[in-house]
TORDOTOR-917209 format. One line per 3 residues: number of its first residue (from 1); for each residue x, y negated, z negated of N, C-alpha, C. Coordinates in steps of 0.1 Angstrom, whole numbers, always signed. Each point is the difference from the previous one (the first is absolute). Last residue first. Layout:
BEGIN
NUM) X,Y,Z,X,Y,Z,X,Y,Z | ...
% end
This chain:
BEGIN
446) -170,-84,+233,+4,+9,+11,-4,-4,+13 | -4,-28,-38,+6,+11,-7,+5,+10,+11 | -15,-55,-5,+3,+11,+10,+7,+11,-7
443) -37,-34,-24,+14,+1,+4,+2,+12,+10 | -42,-15,-19,+8,-2,-11,+15,+1,+4 | -45,+4,+25,+8,-12,+1,+10,-2,-12
440) -31,+38,+12,-5,-10,-9,+9,-12,-1 | +11,+36,+28,-14,-4,+4,-5,-11,-9 | +41,+22,-10,+2,-9,+11,-14,-6,+4
437) +1,+32,-34,+6,-12,-4,+1,-10,+11 | -15,+42,+11,-10,-6,-8,+5,-14,-5 | +29,+29,+23,-10,-6,+9,-10,-8,-7
434) +30,+25,-26,+7,-10,+7,-9,-8,+9 | -17,+39,-20,+1,-11,-10,+7,-12,+7 | -2,+39,+25,-13,-6,-1,+0,-12,-10
431) +38,+26,+2,-1,-8,+12,-13,-7,+1 | +6,+31,-35,+9,-12,-2,-1,-9,+12 | -23,+39,+5,-7,-8,-10,+9,-12,-3
428) +19,+33,+27,-11,-7,+7,-7,-10,-9 | +31,+29,-19,+7,-10,+8,-10,-8,+8 | -16,+37,-25,+5,-11,-9,+6,-11,+8
425) -12,+38,+24,-12,-8,-4,+4,-11,-9 | +33,+31,+13,-4,-9,+11,-12,-9,-3 | +13,+33,-31,+10,-11,+0,-3,-10,+11
422) -26,+39,-1,-3,-9,-11,+9,-12,-1 | +8,+33,+33,-12,-7,+3,-4,-9,-12 | +38,+28,-5,+2,-11,+10,-12,-8,+3
419) -3,+25,-46,+3,+4,+13,+4,-13,+9 | +2,+13,-55,-5,-10,+10,+5,+4,+13 | +12,+23,-41,-14,+3,+4,-6,-10,+10
416) +45,-4,-21,-1,+10,+11,-14,+4,+4 | +11,-50,-20,+2,+14,-5,-3,+10,+11 | +0,-51,-4,+7,+7,+10,+1,+15,-3
413) -32,-48,-16,+6,+13,-1,+8,+4,+12 | -6,-51,-19,-9,+10,+6,+8,+13,+0 | +4,-49,-31,+5,+10,+9,-11,+10,+4
410) +14,-55,-21,-9,+12,+0,+6,+10,+9 | +11,-54,-23,+4,+13,+5,-11,+10,-1 | +1,-47,-17,-2,+1,+15,+3,+14,+5
407) +2,-16,-48,-11,-8,+6,-2,+3,+15 | +35,+21,-26,-13,+2,-7,-12,-6,+7 | +44,-8,+16,-5,+14,+4,-13,+3,-7
404) +21,-40,-12,-4,-1,+15,-6,+14,+4 | +19,-3,-43,-13,-7,+1,-5,-1,+14 | +43,+17,-6,-10,+9,-6,-14,-5,+0
401) +36,-27,+15,-4,+10,+10,-10,+10,-6 | +17,-33,-29,-8,-6,+10,-4,+10,+11 | +23,-1,-47,-7,+11,+6,-9,-5,+12
398) +33,-25,-29,-15,-2,+0,-8,+10,+7 | +49,+6,-27,-5,-8,+10,-15,-2,-1 | +14,+38,-27,+11,-7,+6,-6,-8,+12
395) -21,+22,-49,-2,-3,+14,+12,-8,+5 | -14,+37,-43,+7,-12,+4,-3,-2,+15 | -29,+24,-44,+8,+2,+12,+8,-13,+3
392) -39,+25,-36,+13,-7,+0,+6,+4,+14 | -55,-3,-11,+12,+9,-1,+13,-8,+2 | -49,-13,+4,+5,+0,-14,+12,+10,-2
389) -24,-6,+42,+0,-14,-5,+7,+0,-14 | -10,+37,+34,+13,-4,-3,+1,-14,-7 | -41,+23,+16,+7,+9,-8,+14,-4,-5
386) -28,-25,+32,-4,-1,-14,+7,+9,-9 | +24,-19,+44,-11,+9,-3,-3,+0,-15 | +36,-24,+23,-13,-7,+0,-12,+9,-4
383) +46,+14,+5,+0,-9,-11,-13,-8,-1 | +9,+31,+36,-5,+6,-12,+0,-9,-12 | -7,-8,+53,+10,-5,-10,-5,+5,-14
380) -19,+29,+37,+4,-14,+3,+12,-4,-10 | -20,+44,+2,-6,-9,-9,+4,-15,+2 | +3,+34,+41,-2,+5,-13,-6,-11,-9
377) +3,-13,+45,+12,+5,-5,+0,+3,-15 | -46,+4,+29,+10,-10,-3,+13,+6,-4 | -37,+22,+35,+4,-1,-14,+10,-11,-1
374) -41,+22,+37,+12,-8,-3,+3,+1,-15 | -31,+26,+43,+3,-2,-14,+13,-8,-1 | -39,+2,+39,+15,+2,-1,+3,-4,-15
371) -44,-4,+22,+3,+13,-6,+15,+3,+0 | -24,-42,+12,+1,+10,+11,+6,+13,-4 | -5,-35,-31,-13,+0,+6,+0,+10,+12
368) +41,-10,-21,-8,+9,-9,-14,+1,+6 | +31,-29,+22,+4,+14,+1,-10,+9,-8 | -7,-46,-4,-2,+4,+14,+3,+14,+2
365) +11,-19,-41,-15,+2,+1,-3,+4,+14 | +44,-11,-8,-3,+12,-7,-15,+3,+1 | +16,-41,+18,+4,+11,+8,-3,+14,-7
362) -12,-40,-23,-6,+0,+13,+4,+13,+8 | +21,-10,-41,-14,+4,-2,-7,+2,+13 | +44,-18,-1,+0,+14,-1,-15,+5,-2
359) +3,-45,+27,+4,+5,-13,+1,+15,+0 | +7,-38,+41,-10,+9,-7,+6,+4,-13 | +24,-25,+34,-13,-7,+0,-11,+9,-6
356) +55,-3,-13,-10,+7,+9,-14,-7,-1 | +42,-10,-26,-4,-9,+11,-11,+6,+9 | +22,+25,-36,-7,-12,-6,-6,-9,+11
353) +6,+53,+11,+9,-12,-2,-8,-12,-6 | -11,+53,-7,-5,-11,+7,+9,-12,-3 | +16,+52,-2,-4,-11,-8,-5,-11,+9
350) +7,+58,+0,+1,-13,+6,-4,-11,-10 | +12,+58,+6,-3,-11,-9,+3,-13,+7 | -11,+55,+5,+5,-11,+9,-4,-13,-7
347) +13,+50,-24,-11,-8,+6,+6,-11,+9 | +26,+35,-18,-12,+3,-8,-12,-7,+6 | +49,+17,+24,-9,-11,-4,-12,+5,-8
344) +51,+13,+7,-12,+8,+1,-11,-8,-5 | +48,-21,+20,-11,+2,-10,-10,+11,+4 | +52,-14,+8,-10,+6,+8,-11,+4,-8
341) +46,-37,-3,-10,+10,-5,-9,+5,+11 | +35,-36,+1,+7,+13,-3,-10,+11,-6 | -19,-49,-3,+12,+4,+8,+6,+13,-6
338) -52,-8,-8,+13,-5,-6,+11,+5,+9 | -48,-7,+22,+8,+10,-7,+12,-7,-6 | -46,-26,+10,+13,+3,+6,+7,+10,-9
335) -54,-24,+11,+10,+8,-8,+13,+3,+7 | -31,-45,+9,+0,+14,+3,+11,+8,-8 | -29,-47,-5,+13,+5,-2,-1,+15,+2
332) -34,-35,+24,+2,+10,-10,+15,+3,-1 | -16,-33,+31,-9,-2,-12,+2,+10,-11 | +26,+1,+41,-1,-15,-3,-8,-2,-13
329) +4,+43,+19,+11,-3,-9,+0,-15,-3 | -29,+30,+29,-5,-7,-12,+11,-6,-9 | +7,+28,+40,-7,-13,+4,-5,-8,-12
326) +19,+44,-5,+10,-10,+2,-6,-13,+3 | -21,+45,-6,-4,-12,-7,+11,-11,+0 | +5,+44,+20,-12,-6,+6,-3,-13,-7
323) +37,+26,-15,+2,-4,+14,-12,-7,+5 | -2,+18,-43,+10,-10,+0,+2,-6,+15 | -29,+38,-8,-6,-13,-5,+10,-11,+1
320) +15,+43,+12,-11,-4,+9,-6,-14,-4 | +32,+20,-28,+6,-6,+12,-11,-4,+10 | -13,+23,-39,+5,-13,-4,+6,-7,+13
317) -14,+45,+4,-12,-9,-2,+5,-15,-3 | +33,+34,+3,-6,-2,+13,-12,-10,-1 | +22,+14,-39,+9,-9,+7,-7,-3,+14
314) -22,+31,-27,+0,-13,-6,+8,-10,+8 | +3,+44,+13,-13,-5,+4,-2,-14,-7 | +38,+25,-11,+1,-4,+14,-13,-7,+4
311) +1,+20,-43,+9,-12,+1,+0,-6,+14 | -23,+41,-7,-7,-11,-6,+8,-13,+2 | +21,+40,+11,-11,-4,+10,-7,-12,-4
308) +30,+19,-30,+7,-7,+11,-9,-4,+11 | -18,+24,-38,+5,-14,-3,+6,-6,+12 | -21,+45,-8,-5,-9,+10,+6,-14,-1
305) +8,+37,-30,+4,+5,+13,-4,-10,+11 | -12,-8,-45,+14,-2,+2,+5,+4,+14 | -45,+9,-18,+2,-13,+6,+15,-3,+4
302) -12,+41,-23,-5,+0,+14,+2,-14,+7 | +12,+4,-45,+9,+9,+7,-5,+0,+15 | -26,-24,-31,+12,-7,+4,+9,+9,+8
299) -39,+18,-19,-3,-9,+11,+12,-7,+5 | +6,+25,-38,-3,+9,+11,-4,-8,+13 | +6,-22,-43,+12,+3,+7,-2,+9,+12
296) -37,-9,-27,+4,-12,+7,+13,+3,+8 | -15,+34,-27,-9,-2,+12,+3,-12,+8 | +22,+10,-41,+6,+7,+11,-9,+0,+12
293) +1,-41,-36,-5,+14,+1,+6,+7,+12 | +25,-40,-29,-12,+1,+10,-3,+15,+0 | +23,-33,-41,+2,+11,+10,-12,-1,+10
290) +11,-27,-41,-2,-6,+13,+2,+10,+11 | -2,-10,-55,-3,+12,+8,-4,-5,+14 | +34,-25,-38,-14,+1,+5,-2,+14,+6
287) +38,-26,-38,-4,+4,+14,-15,+1,+2 | +44,-15,-32,-14,-3,-1,-6,+1,+14 | +44,+28,-16,-5,-12,+6,-14,-2,-3
284) +25,+39,-14,+11,-10,+0,-4,-13,+6 | -22,+48,-25,-3,-12,+9,+11,-10,-1 | -13,+56,-9,+8,-11,-4,-1,-11,+10
281) -21,+45,+2,-7,-10,-8,+9,-11,-6 | +16,+38,+25,-12,-4,+8,-8,-11,-7 | +37,+22,-22,+4,-11,+9,-11,-5,+9
278) -3,+21,-50,-3,+4,+14,+3,-12,+9 | +26,+3,-47,-14,-3,+4,-1,+2,+15 | +41,+4,-27,-7,+12,+5,-15,-3,+4
275) +20,-32,-36,+9,+8,+9,-8,+12,+5 | -27,-44,-16,+7,+12,-5,+8,+7,+10 | -9,-53,+6,-7,+13,+0,+8,+11,-5
272) +11,-48,+7,+0,+6,-14,-10,+12,+0 | +26,-12,+44,-6,-10,-9,+1,+6,-14 | +9,+39,+28,+0,-14,+6,-8,-9,-10
269) +22,+53,+11,-3,-9,-12,+1,-14,+6 | -5,+56,+20,+2,-15,+1,-2,-6,-13 | -7,+47,+16,+14,-3,-5,+3,-14,+0
266) -38,+28,+18,-1,-2,-15,+13,-3,-6 | -3,+7,+47,-13,-7,-3,-1,-3,-15 | +37,+14,+34,+1,-2,-15,-12,-8,-5
263) +8,+11,+47,+6,+12,-7,+2,-2,-15 | -21,-28,+38,+13,-4,-6,+7,+12,-7 | -44,+5,+18,+9,-2,+11,+14,-3,-5
260) -44,+13,-23,+14,+3,-3,+9,-1,+11 | -50,+3,+15,+5,-2,-14,+15,+4,+0 | -45,-14,+37,+12,+7,-3,+4,-3,-14
257) -38,-19,+23,-2,+14,-1,+12,+8,-3 | +8,-47,+20,-13,+4,-6,-1,+15,+1 | +50,-17,-3,-12,-2,+9,-13,+5,-7
254) +42,-17,-30,-6,+12,+7,-11,-4,+9 | +29,-28,-29,+0,-2,+14,-5,+13,+7 | -2,-29,-51,+1,+12,+7,-1,-2,+15
251) -7,-34,-32,+14,+2,+2,+2,+12,+9 | -46,-32,+0,+7,+11,-7,+15,+1,+4 | -39,-30,+13,+12,-5,-8,+8,+11,-6
248) -40,+5,+29,-3,-3,-14,+11,-6,-7 | +6,+9,+47,-5,+12,-7,-1,-2,-15 | +16,-34,+31,-12,+5,+7,-7,+11,-9
245) +41,-19,-14,-11,-10,-2,-12,+5,+7 | +38,+28,+5,-4,-1,-14,-12,-10,-2 | +19,+4,+42,-8,+12,-3,-4,-1,-15
242) +29,-33,+15,-13,-2,+7,-9,+12,-4 | +45,+3,-14,-8,-10,-8,-14,-2,+6 | +31,+29,+22,-5,+6,-13,-8,-10,-8
239) +19,-15,+41,-10,+11,+2,-6,+5,-13 | +37,-29,-2,-13,-7,+3,-11,+10,+3 | +43,+18,-5,-5,-6,-13,-13,-7,+2
236) +22,+17,+39,-6,+10,-9,-5,-5,-13 | +4,-27,+47,+7,+1,-13,-7,+10,-9 | -14,-18,+44,+11,+9,+2,+8,+3,-13
233) -55,-12,+12,+13,-5,-5,+10,+10,+4 | -58,-14,+2,+12,+6,+6,+12,-6,-6 | -57,+9,-9,+12,-8,-3,+12,+7,+6
230) -57,+0,+10,+13,+7,-1,+11,-10,-4 | -59,+10,+5,+11,-9,+1,+13,+8,-2 | -60,+2,+5,+13,+6,-1,+11,-10,+2
227) -56,+12,+13,+8,-8,-9,+14,+7,-1 | -19,+12,+38,-12,-6,-6,+5,-10,-11 | +31,+19,+28,-5,+11,-9,-13,-3,-6
224) +30,-19,+46,-9,-1,-11,-1,+13,-7 | +33,-34,+35,-6,+13,-2,-8,-1,-13 | +13,-40,+14,+4,+7,+12,-3,+14,+0
221) -33,-32,-28,+15,+0,+3,+3,+10,+11 | -44,-9,-22,+4,-11,+10,+14,+1,+4 | -20,+31,-32,-5,+2,+13,+4,-11,+10
218) +33,+10,-41,-14,-4,+0,-5,+1,+15 | +45,+8,-20,-7,+9,+9,-15,-2,-1 | +51,-26,-11,-14,+2,-3,-6,+9,+10
215) +53,-13,-23,-9,+3,+12,-14,+2,-5 | +53,-21,-18,-14,+5,-2,-7,+2,+13 | +54,-3,-23,-9,-5,+10,-14,+7,-3
212) +53,-12,-24,-13,+7,+0,-8,-5,+11 | +42,-14,+0,+3,+10,-10,-12,+9,-2 | +2,-21,+48,-1,-4,-14,+5,+11,-9
209) -3,+5,+48,+10,-10,-3,+0,-2,-15 | -31,+28,+27,+13,+7,-3,+11,-10,-5 | -44,-11,+16,-3,+9,-11,+12,+7,-5
206) -4,-15,+51,-3,-7,-12,-4,+10,-11 | +33,+15,+40,-14,-1,-4,-2,-8,-13 | +38,-8,+38,-2,+8,-12,-14,-2,-5
203) +20,-23,+38,-1,+14,+3,-2,+9,-12 | +1,-48,-2,+13,+4,+5,+0,+15,+2 | -41,-6,-21,+8,-12,+0,+14,+4,+3
200) -55,+22,+5,+15,+1,-1,+6,-14,+0 | -51,+29,-11,+7,-12,+5,+15,+2,-2 | -33,+31,-16,+4,+2,+14,+7,-12,+6
197) -32,-8,-40,+6,+13,+2,+2,+2,+15 | -17,-40,-27,+10,+0,+10,+6,+14,+3 | -31,-19,-36,-6,-4,+13,+9,+3,+12
194) +14,+9,-45,-14,+6,+1,-6,-3,+13 | +45,-8,-23,-1,+4,+14,-14,+6,+3 | +31,-30,-37,-14,+4,+2,-2,+3,+15
191) +45,-2,-33,-5,-2,+14,-14,+6,+1 | +40,-18,-37,-12,+8,+1,-7,-4,+13 | +51,-7,-24,-9,-2,+11,-11,+10,+0
188) +37,-23,-39,-8,+12,+5,-8,-5,+13 | +47,-24,-16,-14,+1,-2,-6,+12,+5 | +46,-24,+0,-2,+12,-7,-15,+1,-5
185) +22,-34,+29,-4,-4,-14,-3,+13,-8 | +14,+3,+46,+8,-11,-5,-2,-2,-15 | -28,+30,+24,+13,+6,-3,+9,-11,-6
182) -43,-13,+14,-1,+8,-11,+14,+7,-4 | -2,-27,+39,-3,-8,-12,+0,+9,-12 | +4,+20,+43,+12,-7,-4,-2,-8,-13
179) -38,+20,+18,+9,+10,-5,+14,-6,-4 | -32,-28,+21,-5,+4,-13,+10,+10,-7 | +9,-13,+45,+2,-11,-10,-5,+3,-14
176) -6,+32,+35,+14,-3,-1,+2,-10,-11 | -44,+12,+13,+6,+9,-10,+15,-4,-2 | -45,-25,+15,+14,-1,+3,+8,+8,-9
173) -50,+16,+7,+6,-12,-4,+15,+0,+4 | -39,+28,+27,+10,+0,-10,+5,-14,-4 | -49,+16,+16,+11,-7,+6,+11,-1,-10
170) -44,+19,-8,+9,+9,+8,+12,-7,+5 | -32,-22,-28,-8,+6,+11,+9,+8,+9 | +30,-22,-32,-14,-5,+2,-6,+6,+12
167) +36,+18,-36,+1,-3,+15,-14,-3,+5 | +16,-9,-52,-6,+9,+10,+4,-4,+14 | +24,-7,-52,-7,-6,+11,-5,+11,+9
164) +30,-13,-47,-11,+10,+4,-8,-7,+10 | +50,-4,-30,-8,-6,+11,-10,+11,+4 | +30,-10,-49,-5,+8,+11,-7,-9,+11
161) +20,-16,-42,+5,+14,+0,-4,+8,+12 | +4,-53,-26,-4,+7,+12,+7,+14,+0 | +6,-37,-32,-9,+11,-4,-4,+8,+12
158) +28,-39,+3,+7,+10,-8,-9,+12,-4 | -14,-23,+45,+4,-6,-13,+8,+11,-7 | -20,-12,+54,+7,+8,-10,+3,-8,-13
155) -21,-18,+41,-9,+7,-9,+7,+8,-11 | +24,-23,+35,-7,-10,-9,-9,+7,-10 | +21,+26,+33,+10,-5,-9,-7,-10,-10
152) -27,+18,+35,+4,+10,-10,+10,-6,-10 | -24,-21,+40,-3,-3,-14,+6,+9,-11 | +2,+5,+49,+8,-12,-4,-2,-4,-14
149) -23,+37,+23,+12,+3,-7,+8,-12,-4 | -52,+10,+8,+9,-9,+5,+13,+1,-8 | -39,+39,+8,+7,-9,-9,+10,-9,+7
146) -39,+18,+31,+8,+6,-10,+7,-11,-9 | -28,-4,+41,-8,+0,-13,+8,+8,-11 | +8,-13,+49,+3,+13,-5,-8,+3,-13
143) -12,-40,+21,+4,+9,+11,+3,+14,-4 | +8,-41,-34,-11,+2,+9,+5,+8,+12 | +22,+4,-50,+1,-6,+14,-13,+2,+7
140) +3,-5,-55,+2,+9,+11,+3,-8,+13 | +9,-10,-56,-8,-1,+11,+3,+10,+11 | +6,+8,-54,+6,-8,+10,-9,+0,+12
137) -3,+13,-56,-5,-1,+13,+7,-9,+9 | +7,+32,-45,+5,-13,+5,-4,+0,+15 | -17,+30,-47,+2,-2,+15,+5,-14,+3
134) +6,+30,-46,-4,-13,+5,+2,-1,+15 | -11,+42,-39,+11,-7,+7,-6,-13,+7 | -22,+37,-26,+4,-12,-7,+12,-7,+6
131) -26,+38,+18,+12,+4,-8,+6,-12,-7 | -38,-5,+28,-4,+11,-10,+12,+5,-8 | +6,-32,+36,-6,-6,-12,-4,+10,-11
128) +19,+15,+41,+9,-9,-6,-6,-5,-13 | -27,+24,+29,+9,+9,-7,+11,-7,-8 | -31,-25,+27,-6,+5,-13,+9,+10,-7
125) +10,-18,+44,+3,-9,-11,-5,+6,-13 | -9,+24,+38,+14,-1,+0,+5,-9,-12 | -46,+7,+9,+6,+10,-9,+15,+1,+2
122) -28,-32,+25,+0,-2,-14,+8,+10,-8 | +13,-14,+50,-11,+8,-6,+1,-1,-15 | +21,-41,+27,+1,+14,+0,-13,+7,-5
119) +22,-48,+2,-9,+4,+11,+1,+15,+2 | +26,-22,-33,-14,-2,-4,-9,+4,+11 | +52,+20,-10,-8,-10,+7,-14,-1,-5
116) +50,+13,-25,-11,+6,+9,-6,-11,+8 | +40,+14,-42,-3,-9,+12,-10,+7,+9 | +8,+6,-54,+1,+7,+12,-5,-9,+11
113) +20,-2,-56,-7,-6,+12,+2,+9,+12 | -3,+6,-58,+9,+0,+12,-8,-4,+12 | -22,+7,-42,+5,-14,+3,+10,-1,+11
110) -5,+46,-26,-10,-10,+1,+6,-14,+2 | +32,+37,+17,-6,-3,-13,-12,-9,+3 | +31,+38,+30,-8,-12,-1,-6,-1,-13
107) +48,+26,+13,-15,+2,-2,-7,-13,-2 | +49,+9,+5,-8,-5,+11,-15,+2,-1 | +35,+14,-32,+0,-14,+1,-9,-6,+11
104) -11,+50,-10,+11,-8,-7,-2,-15,+2 | -28,+39,+14,+8,-7,+10,+10,-9,-6 | -32,+24,-25,+9,+10,+5,+9,-7,+11
101) -38,-21,-22,+13,-2,-6,+11,+10,+5 | -44,-17,+29,+5,+11,-8,+14,-4,-7 | -28,-24,+34,+0,-5,-14,+5,+10,-10
98) -6,+7,+48,+12,-9,-2,+0,-6,-14 | -36,+28,+15,+12,+8,-1,+12,-8,-3 | -42,-21,+10,+1,+6,-14,+13,+8,-2
95) -11,-17,+43,+4,-11,-9,+2,+6,-14 | -16,+30,+32,+13,-5,+4,+6,-10,-9 | -44,+17,-6,+10,+9,-4,+14,-5,+3
92) -37,-25,+15,+1,-1,-15,+11,+10,-5 | -10,+0,+46,+6,-12,-4,+2,-1,-15 | -24,+36,+16,+14,+1,+4,+8,-12,-3
89) -47,+0,-6,+7,+7,-11,+15,+2,+4 | -26,-19,+33,+1,-9,-12,+7,+6,-12 | -9,+26,+39,+11,-9,+2,+2,-10,-11
86) -23,+47,-12,-3,-11,+8,+13,-8,+3 | -2,+42,-26,-14,-1,+4,-3,-12,+9 | +48,+26,+0,-8,-4,-11,-14,-3,+6
83) +53,+25,+12,-14,-4,+3,-7,-5,-12 | +53,+0,+16,-9,+4,-11,-14,-4,+2 | +51,+10,+26,-13,-6,+2,-9,+5,-11
80) +57,-2,+13,-11,+3,-9,-13,-8,+4 | +42,-1,+25,+2,+12,-9,-12,+4,-7 | +0,-23,+50,+3,-4,-14,+1,+13,-8
77) -13,-7,+49,+15,+0,-3,+3,-5,-14 | -43,+7,+25,+5,-14,-3,+15,+0,-3 | -23,+42,+10,-4,-10,+10,+6,-14,-2
74) +6,+35,-33,+7,+2,+13,-3,-10,+11 | -24,-3,-41,+15,-3,-2,+8,+2,+13 | -45,+13,+0,+1,-14,+0,+15,-5,-2
71) -12,+46,-4,+0,-4,+14,+1,-15,+1 | -1,+18,-43,+12,+5,+7,+0,-5,+15 | -38,-10,-27,+12,-7,-5,+12,+4,+8
68) -40,+24,+9,+0,-14,+5,+12,-8,-4 | -6,+44,-18,+2,+0,+14,+1,-14,+6 | -13,+4,-44,+14,+3,+1,+4,+1,+15
65) -45,-6,-10,+7,-12,-4,+16,+3,+2 | -29,+36,+7,-1,-10,+11,+8,-13,-3 | -5,+34,-33,+9,+4,+11,+0,-9,+12
62) -18,-22,-45,+4,+14,+2,+8,+2,+13 | -29,-36,-38,+11,+1,+9,+4,+15,+2 | -48,-1,-18,+10,-10,-2,+11,+1,+11
59) -37,+31,-4,-6,-14,+0,+10,-11,-2 | -7,+51,+19,+11,-6,-7,-2,-15,+0 | -25,+35,+24,-6,-6,-13,+11,-3,-9
56) -1,+20,+46,+9,+3,-10,-5,-3,-14 | -24,-13,+39,-2,+14,-3,+10,+5,-11 | +3,-44,+18,-11,+1,-10,-2,+14,-4
53) +32,-10,+34,+4,-3,-13,-11,+1,-11 | -11,+8,+45,+10,+10,-4,+5,-3,-14 | -27,-32,+21,-8,+12,-5,+9,+11,-5
50) +21,-38,+19,-7,-4,-12,-8,+12,-6 | +23,+5,+41,+9,-1,-11,-7,-3,-13 | -26,-1,+39,+4,+14,-3,+10,+0,-12
47) -13,-41,+18,-12,+6,-7,+4,+14,-4 | +31,-24,+26,-1,-6,-14,-11,+7,-8 | +5,+13,+45,+11,+5,-8,-1,-6,-14
44) -30,-12,+36,-3,+12,-7,+11,+4,-10 | +4,-50,+12,-7,+10,+8,-2,+12,-9 | +9,-58,-4,+3,+14,-3,-7,+9,+9
41) +8,-54,-18,+0,+7,+12,+5,+15,-3 | -22,-47,-27,+7,+13,-1,-1,+6,+15 | +1,-54,-8,-8,+11,-3,+8,+13,+1
38) -3,-59,+10,+8,+11,-4,-10,+12,-2 | -14,-42,+16,+14,-4,-1,+8,+12,-4 | -46,+4,+31,+5,-2,-14,+14,-5,+0
35) -43,-3,+33,+15,+1,+2,+6,-2,-14 | -53,+15,+16,+10,-7,-8,+14,+3,+4 | -45,+0,+33,+9,+9,-9,+9,-9,-8
32) -26,-22,+32,-9,+7,-10,+7,+8,-10 | +22,-25,+35,-11,-10,-5,-9,+7,-10 | +24,+33,+33,+5,-14,-3,-12,-9,-4
29) +5,+53,-7,-9,-9,+8,+4,-14,-4 | +21,+54,-4,+1,-14,-3,-9,-8,+9 | -4,+54,-19,+3,-9,+11,+0,-15,-4
26) +11,+44,-31,-11,-9,+3,+5,-10,+11 | +14,+53,-16,+4,-13,+3,-12,-9,+5 | -5,+41,-36,+1,-2,+15,+4,-15,+2
23) -4,+31,-41,+8,-12,+2,+2,-3,+15 | -25,+38,-19,-3,-11,-9,+7,-13,+4 | +6,+43,+24,-14,-3,+0,-3,-13,-8
20) +44,+18,+3,-4,-3,+13,-15,-4,+1 | +18,+13,-42,+6,-12,+5,-5,-4,+13 | -12,+42,-16,-7,-10,-7,+5,-14,+5
17) +23,+38,+14,-12,-1,+7,-9,-12,-6 | +39,+11,-22,+4,-6,+13,-13,-2,+8 | -5,+23,-40,+3,-14,-3,+4,-8,+13
14) -6,+47,+0,-13,-7,+0,+2,-15,-3 | +37,+28,-3,-4,+0,+14,-14,-8,+1 | +17,+6,-43,+8,-10,+8,-3,+0,+14
11) -21,+32,-28,-4,-13,-4,+8,-11,+8 | +12,+45,+6,-13,-3,+7,-5,-14,-4 | +40,+15,-20,+2,-1,+14,-13,-4,+7
8) -2,+11,-45,+6,-13,+1,+2,-3,+15 | -16,+42,-11,-10,-10,-2,+6,-14,+2 | +29,+37,+1,-9,+0,+11,-11,-11,-1
5) +29,+6,-36,+7,-5,+11,-8,-1,+13 | -18,+20,-39,+1,-14,-2,+7,-7,+12 | -2,+47,-1,-13,-5,+3,+0,-16,-1
2) +47,+22,+11,-10,+2,-11,-13,-6,+5 | +38,+19,+34,-6,-12,-7,-10,+4,-10
% end
């Protein structure tokens, strides 16, 4: 071993010791400790991978990114996984790729329509708007909180070119119906899988049904790189287009740090550029720089090994809550898995029924005062958000369920960092709330 190899080995050994000293497990005290909705779950391996990558001082995409992409492809059973710097960027890249003239008659033009839901995360919709496309909002189902597929045919027009929807909080949408719809009308399907890594529908992993799919590695998600995202596809042309938009819009497909992969770097002529102009500086799209660093990817390589364990823990925590809170179903709409699905749950989402003797504000305040964190269903009805008041979109129907969820839905965490003790405490506080409502004469809750 060289001296640098010996030093690296010693640094990594000390890193493991540092983890043991700096990240000791904190005991849980009911009523005093916070029960978060999400968070990072890691051990010494993530820290060692991160430090190892930093010692390379390769500050952009590198060996760990290549390793992650290949392992991710194998795990999901897809041909191509392209890393980027966030799930939101992944959505932007997926939609942008479909605007490329290289797709011929099927490429998206400004003014073309994309069917989606208003009860989603903003950057699912923002990617549509940023490409001068028109979102067409349809309602959701209560209980699954996914797109109500009964509106699909009504939502379609001659300008409809794609459907872009997410698997809400890990619960797969009705893939059979959506897939049949897009095939019938020759539409693109963009599958936002950011909250659903590890979910299956008819035994097939979500993120593998769409022409393009997206994943997020933000700390709240199923695995984390801190920041980070990925675009998935089985189509080589779409892979090339996504990478072009991600990498400044360039036409060249050389990996970072490589040159002349095509074998004719100075043999191209495109547009009105001079013949022989360096292919590394020929641009076929109006692109961005949305790559991630190899240090982020290094964390992801370690996290990926834990994914199956994380998924099972999420399912376990969700089932504990679902079984224990059945007594509240008179007043709460409890979550239900989509038929034929096995969700890798992102959270435990409930809605206060209109006839309940309490409001969402009352129950959320009760939980938060007892250090149980809650969240809303993202932005509620996005058409009511200030950012969307002066943008072009179409709405099908009255979005009644979207508004109901906006006004009554909330969720608590199920992520792998929550122990049985913590979930048990959450259940006890829900029960305490039921007793509180009973004691105040507002109705029999439990």
